[in-house]
C-alpha positions in Angstrom: 32.7 -3.2 -6.8 30.0 -0.8 -7.9 27.3 -2.2 -5.7 24.9 -1.9 -8.6 22.8 -4.9 -9.8 24.0 -6.8 -12.8 21.4 -5.8 -15.4 20.9 -3.7 -18.6 22.3 -0.2 -18.2 19.8 2.5 -17.3 19.2 4.7 -20.4 19.9 8.4 -19.7 19.1 11.6 -21.6 21.2 14.7 -20.8 19.3 18.0 -21.2 21.6 21.0 -20.8 21.8 24.2 -22.9 25.6 24.7 -22.3 27.4 22.3 -24.7 30.5 22.1 -22.5 28.4 21.3 -19.4 26.3 18.8 -21.4 29.5 17.0 -22.5 30.8 16.9 -19.0 27.5 15.6 -17.6 27.4 12.9 -20.3 31.0 11.8 -19.4 30.1 11.7 -15.7 27.1 9.4 -16.5 29.1 7.2 -18.9 31.8 6.7 -16.2 29.2 5.4 -13.7 28.6 1.7 -14.0 25.0 0.7 -14.7 24.2 3.8 -16.9 24.4 4.7 -20.5 23.8 8.0 -22.3 21.4 7.7 -25.2 21.5 11.3 -26.3 22.1 14.9 -25.3 19.8 17.8 -25.9 20.3 21.6 -25.6 16.7 22.7 -25.5 13.2 21.5 -24.6 12.3 20.9 -28.2 15.4 18.8 -28.8 14.7 16.8 -25.6 11.2 16.0 -26.8 12.5 14.8 -30.1 15.2 12.7 -28.5 12.6 11.1 -26.2 10.2 10.4 -29.1 13.0 8.8 -31.2 14.1 6.6 -28.3 10.6 5.4 -27.7 10.0 4.7 -31.3 13.2 2.7 -31.4 11.9 0.5 -28.6 14.5 1.7 -26.1 12.8 4.5 -24.2 14.7 6.9 -22.0 14.5 5.9 -18.3 16.2 8.9 -16.6 16.7 12.5 -17.6 19.3 14.8 -16.2 17.5 18.1 -16.7 18.8 21.6 -16.5 16.0 24.0 -15.5 17.2 27.0 -17.5 16.7 26.2 -21.2 16.6 28.7 -24.1 13.0 27.7 -25.1 11.4 27.5 -21.7 11.8 26.4 -18.1 12.8 22.8 -17.5 9.8 22.2 -15.1 7.4 23.0 -18.0 9.1 20.2 -19.9 8.2 17.8 -17.0 4.5 18.4 -17.5 4.8 18.1 -21.3 6.5 14.7 -21.0 3.8 13.3 -18.7 1.1 14.5 -21.1 2.9 12.8 -24.0 3.1 9.5 -22.1 6.9 9.6 -21.3 7.6 8.0 -17.9 11.3 8.8 -17.5 12.3 9.9 -14.0 14.0 13.2 -13.7 17.1 14.5 -11.8 17.3 18.3 -11.9 20.8 19.6 -12.3 20.6 23.4 -11.9 21.9 26.5 -10.2 18.4 27.4 -9.0 18.7 27.6 -5.3 15.4 29.3 -4.4 13.2 27.0 -2.3 10.1 27.9 -4.3 11.7 26.2 -7.3 12.7 23.2 -5.2 9.1 22.8 -4.1 7.9 23.1 -7.7 10.4 20.5 -8.8 9.2 18.1 -6.2 5.6 18.7 -7.2 6.6 18.1 -10.9 8.0 14.7 -10.1 11.7 15.4 -9.9 13.3 12.6 -7.9 16.6 14.3 -7.2 17.8 17.9 -7.1 21.5 18.5 -7.7 22.9 22.0 -7.4 25.6 23.3 -9.8 28.5 23.4 -9.7 29.1 19.7 -9.0 31.7 17.1 -9.9 31.6 13.5 -11.0 31.6 12.2 -7.4 28.4 14.1 -6.5 26.5 13.0 -9.6 27.8 9.5 -9.3 26.4 9.4 -5.8 23.0 10.4 -7.0 23.0 7.9 -9.8 24.0 5.0 -7.6 21.2 6.0 -5.2 18.8 6.0 -8.1 20.0 2.6 -9.3 19.5 1.1 -5.9 16.0 2.6 -5.7 15.0 1.1 -9.1 16.4 -2.3 -8.1 14.4 -2.3 -4.9 11.2 -1.8 -6.8 12.1 -4.0 -9.7 9.8 -6.9 -9.0 6.2 -7.1 -10.2 3.2 -7.1 -7.9 2.4 -5.1 -4.8 4.6 -3.7 -2.0 4.8 -6.1 1.0 4.0 -3.2 3.3 4.9 0.3 4.4 8.5 -0.7 5.3 9.3 -1.7 1.7 8.0 1.6 0.4 9.9 3.5 3.0 13.1 1.7 2.3 12.8 2.3 -1.4 12.4 6.0 -0.9 15.2 6.1 1.6 17.5 4.4 -0.9 16.6 7.1 -3.4 17.5 9.9 -0.9 20.6 8.1 0.4 19.2 7.8 3.9 18.6 4.1 4.1 19.4 2.3 7.4 18.8 -1.3 8.1 18.1 -0.4 11.7 17.1 3.1 12.9 17.3 4.2 16.6 14.2 3.6 18.6 11.5 6.1 17.8 12.9 7.1 14.4 11.1 6.1 11.1 12.5 5.9 7.6 9.7 8.1 6.2 10.4 11.0 8.6 14.1 10.6 8.1 13.6 10.9 4.4 11.5 14.1 4.9 14.1 15.7 7.1 17.0 14.6 4.9 15.3 16.1 1.8 14.7 19.4 3.5 18.3 19.6 4.6 19.7 18.5 1.3 17.8 21.2 -0.6 18.7 24.1 1.9 21.8 25.8 0.4 22.5 27.6 3.7 21.6 24.7 6.0 18.9 24.6 8.6 18.5 25.0 12.3 16.3 22.5 14.2 13.6 25.2 14.4 13.7 25.9 10.6 13.7 22.2 9.8 10.7 21.7 12.1 8.9 24.5 10.3 9.7 23.2 6.9 8.6 19.6 7.6 5.8 20.0 10.1 7.4 18.1 12.9 8.3 19.4 16.4 11.6 21.1 17.1 12.7 18.3 19.3 11.8 15.7 16.7 13.6 17.6 14.0 16.8 17.8 16.2 16.7 14.1 16.8 16.7 13.3 13.1 19.3 16.0 12.3 21.6 14.6 15.0 21.1 11.1 13.5 22.1 12.4 10.1 25.3 13.9 11.7 26.0 10.7 13.5 25.7 8.7 10.3 27.9 11.1 8.3 25.3 12.6 6.1 25.3 16.0 7.7 27.5 18.4 9.7 26.7 20.5 12.8 28.1 23.9 13.6 27.2 26.8 15.9 25.5 29.9 14.3 26.3 33.3 15.8 25.0 36.7 15.2 22.0 36.8 17.6 21.8 37.8 21.3 22.0 34.8 23.6 23.4 31.3 23.1 24.5 30.4 19.6 22.0 28.1 17.7 23.2 24.9 16.1 23.0 24.8 12.3 23.0 21.7 10.2 24.2 21.2 6.6 24.0 18.3 4.2 27.4 16.8 3.6 27.7 16.9 -0.2 30.5 14.9 -1.8 
């Protein structure tokens, strides 16, 4: 069973300048139940035209797999252009850009997931299923029932949802720590995680240990400095 709701497939636009990679990404999407590829584009200009055509046809794109390095401009510039033009598609960045400044800019631009290249079908499928569960959780009309519903939806998007968290842990802070760890290519220590998220070192360690316990992260000693080795944490990518 896919675990996805029985509903119309989510319409996806693949934006990737490398034709071979674009074809591979499109095949990965098509192989994931609950999704369909409406078009592929190899530049910002092609992406805008594809989005406009889909909207005019009454079947607007709902999710974009966006490479950040495009021949006619940076992918994050496309994000701003789309919002100005009234396109509301969500964006998953698929990129080799590992610098944290770009990650922060992507989050500010509204990117909902950030997937580092190279990746395989399993890794992308995992992100797509998380996204589908997130959409399903917010599929009804009206207002959120409360903070818990909002926290749970965002946790589903990040793959950190838990029906019951240990005492003292909250879904919102768990999502923050998980996002910081997921987007750190070399992993994080508790101190670095605390600095990145604004929580205390002790709090960061509690959440990082929870991610290890639940199978989302790994823990390993870091050597190279005088004194006791420091524990380092890494997100466990599929």
